C-alpha positions, 0 to 999 in steps of 0.5 A: 500500500502507498498513498499517492497524493490527495484526491480532493479537499472539501471545505464548507461555506454558508448555504446560499453563497454559491455565487460569491464562492464561484466568483472567488474560486473561478474568476479571481483564482482562475480555477476550472469549475468541474461538474458537481454531483446533481443531487447536491446543488450547493456543491461546487467543484474546482480543479487545482492541478490534479487535485480537486477542491469541493465546496459544500454549502451547509446551513450550520456553517462555522469557519475553520480554526485559524490554524487550519488552511488550504495551501496552493502551490502557485506559479507566478504568485506575484501575478495572482497577488496583483489580481487579488489586490486589484479586486480589493481583497485583504491579503496577509503578507507578514508571515515570511518563510525562507525560500518562499514568496507567499501570502494568505487570504480568506475566501468569501466563507472565511476559510484561510488560504495560503498561496506560495511559490517555492524557490522564490525569494522571501 
């Protein structure tokens, strides 16, 4: 037996906020939207490389603890940073990590996201 990787990650958001979540993940982050399961209309799916991100609308939503987050490996993190700043989103850029260029941002549901580029100067 060997684990080959992560198939998908599932994050929750408040039901009824599908359009804001779709706009953020598809339009601002540039992820490709995948067809979701028909019986769960509040589920959004996006491709992130070979992995999948499932976003599920729930009635009793609560944000994850601050330490929990999803980290995206990004090619040209500076271009993504500029696109998100142009959309007037509040980035957190005060957490340096040697050998990486990175920033944090919360999605519309309040889920903490990290965007980093390996091998980039901090």
